[in-house]
TORKE-713227 format. One record per residue (C-alpha): x negated, y negated, z negated. Coordinates in steps of 0.02 Angstrom, whole numbers, plus 50000, padded with zeros to 5 digits. Layout:
XYZ;...
END
This chain:
430555007248029;431725017048142;431825030448007;432365017447879;433675010748000;434345028248030;434455031247842;435495015347820;436695019947960;436895037747895;437145031047718;438535019347776;439365033247874;439295045147727;439985031347615;441635032947705;441745049947620;441595043047444;442755028547486;444095041247524;443775049347355;444415045147183;443695046147007;444565048746840;443705045646673;444185059246549;443085053746403;442575035646381;441275039646248;440275051846353;440815044846522;441365062246576;442275060746742;443165071446870;443175066847053;444225071947201;443395070447371;443745075747550;443045092047617;441165094047629;441265096447817;441905078547834;440365072147742;439245082147859;440205076148011;440085057947958;438215059647928;437975067248102;439045053348177;437965040348090;436385048248158;437095048048335;437585029648317;435835025348256;435025034448403;436165026248532;436185008348469;434425007948395;434754993048279;433304984448196;433064985648009;433634967547996;435244970948089;435624986547988;435164979447818;436974974847766;437384993347770;436344994847612;437814987247519;438645004247533;437535010047390;438775001447274;440115013847327;439095028447259;438865021247085;440485028647012;439885045847068;438165045246987;437985060246869;437645057746684;438185044046567;438305028746677;438645010646627;440475005946629;440104992546759;439685006146887;441535010446889;441984993246955;441704999847130;443075012847116;444745006947183;445254991247280;443554982847255;442854995847376;443764986347512;442814970547467;441164979847486;441644985347662;442184967647707;440514961047643;439594974047748;440564968947904;440224950547870;438374954447852;438344963548019;439204948648099;437894937348020;436564946148124;437414940448285;436944923748364;438494912748345;437994894448351;439444882548334;439264874948510;439614892048586;441294893548497;442904889148588;443144870548606;444734870648505;443674875948355;442164864748383;442994849448460;443384837148318;444864830548418;445684847548433;445104856648277;446314847648159;447774854348260;447064871848245;446804869448058;448614864048036;449314877948143;448244891248060;448814885947887;450634886147942;450484903848012;449614910547857;450874901947742;452364909047837;451594926447835;451324925247647;453084918647621;453824933247717;452844945547610;453304938047440;455134935047482;455664946447338;454954934447207;455364917447283;456194905947250;455704907947069;455204897546919;455754879546943;456064881347130;457944884547118;458134869347007;457384857847140;458554865947267;460064862847155;459624844247152;459594844847342;461324852647343;461974839647222;461354825647336;462044834447489;463744840147423;464154826947293;463044812147337;462394811247159;461104818747040;462344825946915;461974844446923;463174852146797;464574854846922;463354862647046;462824875446916;464634878846867;465104881747049;463584892647076;462984882847227;461284891047207;461954908747233;461564908247419;459694909047382;459544914447199;460274930447128;460714927446947;461414914646827;460434898346832;460584886746683;460274868046705;458534862046659;458894847246547;458394841546373;459404825646356;461034820246435;461104803946529;461874788046461;463514793246544;463484809946449;463174819246613;461794832146642;460324826646749;458864838146785;457194835346699;456414837846870;456054822746979;457154821547135;455774817447260;455464834647335;457334838147330;457674822847438;456214827347551;456914844447596;458724838547607;458854836347799;458144853647836;459164861547696;460744853847769;460334861847937;459604878747886;459784881047699;458354888147597;457314893647750;457424875747815;456784869147649;455324881247656;454914875947834;454844857847777;453574861847643;452554872147767;452514858047894;451944845647762;450594857947707;450044859847888;449914840947901;448854840547743;447764854247818;447464844547979;447094828147889;445914836747768;444914844447910;444794827447996;444234818647836;442954832147798;442224830547972;442164811447964;441234812547800;440004826347845;439834824848034;439744843748027;441004854848115;440464870048015;440504860147853;442264854147891;442864871947925;442044878847767;442814864947661;444494867547744;444474886447718;443954884547536;445524874547501;446864880847620;446464899347629;446274902047442;447584904647308;447754887547223;448434878647377;449074892547491;450524897947381;451094880047364;451134878447553;452874886447555;453594886147379;454824872447333;453734863047212;453184844747222;451344849247215;451134853747400;451934837647466;450954827747336;449344835447402;449794829447576;450124811647516;448534811547413;447404817247555;448204804647674;447724790847552;445984797747519;445764800047707;445954781147722;444554779047594;443464790647699;443844780547857;443314764547769;441764772847696;441204779247866;441484762647954;442984767648060;444204754148115;445714753248001;447394751148090;448604740947988;449914754248021;448804766847930;448814755647776;450714754447782;450804773347797;449674775947646;450664762847551;452264772547582;451414788447520;450814780247360;452564773447333;453294790947351;452084800147236;452914795747068;454594801347137;453884818847162;453344819946979;452914807146847;451144814046829;450794809547011;450954791246963;449184793046892;448544798347064;449484784247150;448794771247030;447004777547042;447004778447232;447864761647241;446504753647135;445124761247243;445954755447405;446284738147333;444434736347292;443964741847468;445204731047562;444934715747453;443284712947543;444024714647718;444054698747823;445934700747846;446204705547666;447834696147642;448804706047771;447964722447721;448324719947536;450114715247574;450304731247673;449514741047531;450484733747385;452214728847446;453024746047458;452284752747295;452864737147203;454644739747264;454544758547229;453884756047053;455294744047012;456554756547082;455704770846989;455854762346820;457604756946866;458044775146901;457654779846721;458534764246656;460134767846751;460244786046699;459474786546524;459634768246475;457754766146458;456354763146585;455274776446503;454804790346629;454774802646484;456614799246448;457264815646526;456274825446397;457034817146246;456014815846088;454844830346129;453834826346285;452694841346262;451134830646278;449774826546153;447934821846153;447604837146047;448104848346194;446784841546313;445354853146265;446424868646282;447224862146441;445574858446529;444884875346478;446424884146544;446554874146706;444734878046748;444304895346683;445854904746623;445944921346717;447824919846749;448064901446784;446324893846805;445584886446964;443874894846964;444434912946930;445744911447067;444504903847192;442684903747136;442194894047293;442804878347204;441184879047106;440364872747267;441464857247261;440864853447085;439054855147143;439434845447303;439964830047206;438144828147155;437654827047339;438994813947368;438314803447225;436634803247315;437264799947490;438894790447464;438934784947281;440444773547299;441544786847375;440944799547247;441394787447108;443104784747185;443424803447191;442974804547007;444114789846966;445544798447057;445234815746985;444724813846802;446204803546736;447444815146822;446594830746752;446614823246577;448454818746587;448884835846655;447854844646522;448804835146388;450374845246430;450744859146309;451264869546460;449684866046558;449884882046663;451474875646747;452674889546704;453084902846833;451964897946978;450344903147060;448674898546977;448134880446951;449824873347001;449534856646915;447874854347006;448594858147178;448914839847219;447044836347215;446364852547288;446194845347466;444954832847395;443794847347356;443524850047542;442584833547551;441104837347435;441014855147503;440904848647682;439634835347633;438604848047537;438604861447672;437404854247804;436154848347674;435864865147591;434684879347622;435214894547720;435244904447558;436404891947473;437564892347624;437564911347618;438064910947435;439444898547477;440114909847614;440104924647496;441094914747366;442274909447505;442484927547557;442914932647378;444134918047361;445044922047523;445074940747482;445924936847316;447434930447414;447794947747485;448434956447327;449494941547277;450294940047447;450354957547518;450304970347377;451924976747302;453034963447380;452174948847293;452404955147115;450584950947076;450844932747119;451584926646956;450904931046784;451684928946614;450684922746465;450054940046415;448234934846438;447964948746566;447914944146751;448904955846863;447664954747007;446184959146897;447174973946830;447524979547008;445734977347067;444964990146948;445795005146867;444365014046781;443784998746684;444714983846613;444114969546722;445404958346637;444464959546473;442894953246561;443594936146606;444154921346500;445934920046438;446614905246342;448244913946301;447374929446235;445834922346147;446264903846126;445204890146204;443684893946095;443634912246145;443914907946328;442484895446323;441304908446250;441734920546389;441554906546517;439844902346446;439264920046482;439834918546662;438994901646676;437344909346624;437594923546747;437984911046886;436384901346850;435364917446851;436124922747017;435764905547089;433964906147026;433724923647097;434354918847269;433314902947279;431694912647286;432134920147456;430934914447593;431654901147708;431434911547865;432314926947800;433444934247935;435284929947912;435844948047890;434464951947766;434834936147670;436684940647665;436274957947599;435124951747462;436324938047406;437804950047407;436854963047305;436294949447184;438104943747160;438654961847136;437324964547003;437844948046923;439654953746918;439164970046835;438004961346712;439234947646667;440644960146642;439524970946532;439044956246421;440844950146398;441434967946365;440114969346231;440724953146154;442464960546143;441884976746064;441414986446222;443204991546262;442824992346447;443335009646504;445185013446532;445315032446550;447195033646562;447335020346698;445975028946798;446835045746779;448515039046839;447665030746988;446745046947029;448355057047020;449195044847138;447785046747262;447555065647271;449245068947351;448385066247519;447955082147612;446135077547639;445635080847458;444775097747455;443245094947344;443415093047156;441915089247045;441635086346861;440225075146803;439365078046638;439115092346650;439035092746839;440025107146914;441325110947044;443115113046981;444755118547056;446215107347101;447205114246953;445785110446833;445685092846903;447525090546864;447345097646689;445885085846652;446795070446717;448095069146578;448505051746517;449285041946376;449675023246367;448905014946519;448894996946461;448194987146316;449584974646295;450014972446111;451554982046052;453134972346016;453734971245837;454874985545792;454534994545955;454425013445939;453525015446105;452425030946099;451825030146278;451865017146416;451205020946588;451195010846749;451115017046927;451485035346886;451545045847046;452925058147091;452665075647021;452975087546878;452225083846706;452045092146537;452335081146385;450975085146256;451145080546071;449725076845951;449515068945781;450685071245633;452005084745624;453325077545741;455175076545701;456615067945790;457025063945970;456035054846103;456755046746259;456075040446423;456675024746513;456205015246670;456414996646670;456574985446518;458334988546457;458905004146546;459745018546459;458695034346434;458405045346586;457685059846484;457815065346304;456775078446211;456855084746033;455245085945933;456005096645797;454945112345806;453455110245924;451765111445843;450625096545880;449585100446034;450945110646119;452095105846262;453605096446194;454505094846358;454355093546545;454635078546657;455045078846842;454825062946944;455475063747124;454765046347160;453315035547110;453845024546963;453285006946929;453235009446740;453955021646615;454105020546428;454335034946306;455045029446140;455345038145975;456945037645876;457325037445691;455865035345571;454455040045688;452795031345661;452015027045832;450305025945749;450405043945685;451065052745841;450165053646007;450915058546173;450065062746337;450745067246508;449835080946603;450225083746786;450615101746833;450975098147016;451065082947128;452125079947281;452535065447394;453985054247342;455685057347421;455805039447482;454785036347639;454435017847615;453105019947480;453975008747353;453995012747168;455585014847069;455875000446948;457485006846868;458345023546837;459925030146757;460615047346713;462405052246752;462685069746686;461565081546783;461115068046909;459755054846898;459735039447008;458125029847045;458205012047114;456805002047195;457524984547186;459114975247136;460094979847291;461064992347185;461554988547006;461375003446890;462565003546741;462885016546604;464315025646693;463925022246877;463225009046993;463814994647102;463164991747277;462704974147328;463884966247454;463214964147632;461634973147581;460624988947613;460024998947464;458905014247454;459165025947306;458425042847264;459575055047177;459055071647103;459965084046994;459565097646869;461295105646887;462105117947008;462505104247134;460705105447190;461305120647288;463085115647335;462915097047360;463405082347253;465115073747245;465215054747227;466775044847183;466795028647281;467945014247231;468074997647322;467984981947218;469184967347218;469144964847407;469254976147558;467564982147615;466614995747706;465185006947655;464035018947745;463015032747663;461575041647750;460305054447696;459195062347828;460295068547971;461895066747869;462935050947863;464725045347831;465635028747838;467175022847741;468315007947764;469155004147599;470564992847543;470354983247381;470304995847237;470435010947354;469555026647291;468805040747394;467685055647361;466105058647463;465075074547450;463205073847482;462585089347574;461385101747490;459685093147490;458285099147602;457005094547468;457105090847281;458465077847299;459245064947412;458465049147481;460095039647504;460295023847607;461865013647571;462494999647685;463864989247605;465104977247681;465934961647606;466144959547420;466584947947277;465834939647124;466634943646955;466364925546903;467494919947045;468924930846982;468684927246797;468064909746751;467504916746582;466364929446666;464514926146674;464264939246810;463744931046974;463214946847065;463934950247238;464754967347219;465504978547351;465824996447294;465785005847128;465015023247135;465135036847004;464255053747002;465345065646898;
END
């Protein structure tokens, strides 16, 4: 037994070696791969270290069993033709394996709930901890995704706040004309309206409730104050949900599991700080349902609590018309409960008086503005709702990979199962939860835009997500140890899915468009297309998504059946290991079956090659291997094998002459290889969507298969596109990029360039919108700091690079710095100066620009649509 334990420890130690490695698929048909790994001596050293740890600690086989999960990390390196699903464990999903191993090791430790700190286990203190924890996590996530928020409808709710604050009305046209939103939103914001009011004025289609709610804090602290208001309301919802879950289950651990499932997973967390009505609505809904739980569990009901719930129900329709369905359903359930109370007259008065007044005012609001009491009046003739949409809407809300509840947080499946337990133990409360949930889901699903526009997944279900904590908490203490282990594993996956949305690439994975391909799934696996393995309503329609979902349902039932056969007395760490391995096998099996349904288009060689090239810049890569046939190769041969073409499967746009699209391309030198028909004409490369070409090559002359040109990238680029000109047929010409050398990017912050422009011999690469690249030069953003990388293929690489700097319409200052060099200018309006960059120490300049005050062109010219804040114009002659 000690030998087996030692083998597990050594295996886990050696697995660090393969986790540091990378794999590139070079032939999807034969599954030929090349791998880059650290030096062999590191593998030997890790194995020796593992043996020493095993000898010193002498863990039992039960304690060490979670280390067996590290076998998954070796699957991409198995020689021969392996299943595509083996490649799932190459890339970010490796991190999930290590987290699962750590969780399994912790499971072997004795940690009964009574031994935990009192603030966690004391039901009087735990709600405060739950609220505070949610607030901290929400603020951390907000700080990380600040580049993409406020987005979607958020600025429009903020404009309504400004209209109330500045003008005392809801007429938003003048606020848009003045650009009141420019303090928190960079760009031109058009009013969201579909029908003018009866007075011919523009009123937003968005309800004013959340705008009024954030008004006091916005008046004091602007947009950050509004965010803090939403966070505090979310923290209150978090605390109340924990309390309700504990009252219902009498289980501290059940309450924490139910709380974590809701508040630490994607569907709610990203509405805990965004300016949408769904987060506040969730707080009001759980306050009301919390009163139902108090009545159900026999707690005394203070009359003040009924008045509080009454006020919440009255406010719900003002947040959004669809929340009127929740208010009505909860109101009916509470009415039925309180109607049997001995003091029912006073309780029912407290329950109904405020909603009655609010409903009259709500209908009057529509009557006064649109001359009709119809809540759909702001939308005009087309409300965007129909019974025919319900099937597609429910499918999307539940299983769509981009916007669905279960793909974003699979732990919600436990809530669905937990309702069955509630029907056995507390049938009336279970029925009430169904009465509250089902009508709202049906109404929401009837929207044509069921996904909620630009927002995080399951936005329209957010208001009811805290209710899911109740069946999860009630289900938890009544289940077997194996079922609880499976729940914790689903919770771990759900919480882990928050990380890429919040903390990868500045939050750019948070919001998806309707491409049918989830950004997080694309990030999680590079060698295989995990996005094609999950349902998508936008890509395959509701019928196709349901067929994919049916496959995963079967897999889930098989996993559940397999884990149920575990003996009751299985050690916690062993049980965790077996359940985790079963889920991993289920993931591989389910993905394989769905891939087969879609024509077995699982492997993505080009994406894996780009990812591998981005990884091997690190100095620790010293071992290069080719699989099938198995042999050692050199670093140069690895580079030559890892050439890539289009890295994504998004459908081409009509009339687009794109010959190659690649995302996440690392800095380095590349050869451009041509294949297919005899090429003729020019090809150009751009970064960004509408940028001018950075490079241009002529294909008049090269024979297919030869090098048509060379590309030098001094930075990592977010995405590049190579397009043909003239009469080129993209279907007849193939292009590949082959790395000839790789080097670290000139910018030290690790960001990828999202735009680029060429000015003569110079190329400028930008990483955000803090500098505005235009065809003949670029503007710097006023009162901002921008980082640009400039390189040159002209003689100034040796002598330095001149820049002509011209102040805009107001006096300003500007500071340039690159390495040890820096200079600062103070400029009058329109003043022009020349600055010379020193000869670069490397391949170019990593230039930091700090700009002073500026102006908006729209303020100088009322006809201008340009609302950018500009400071200095820079040209590179």
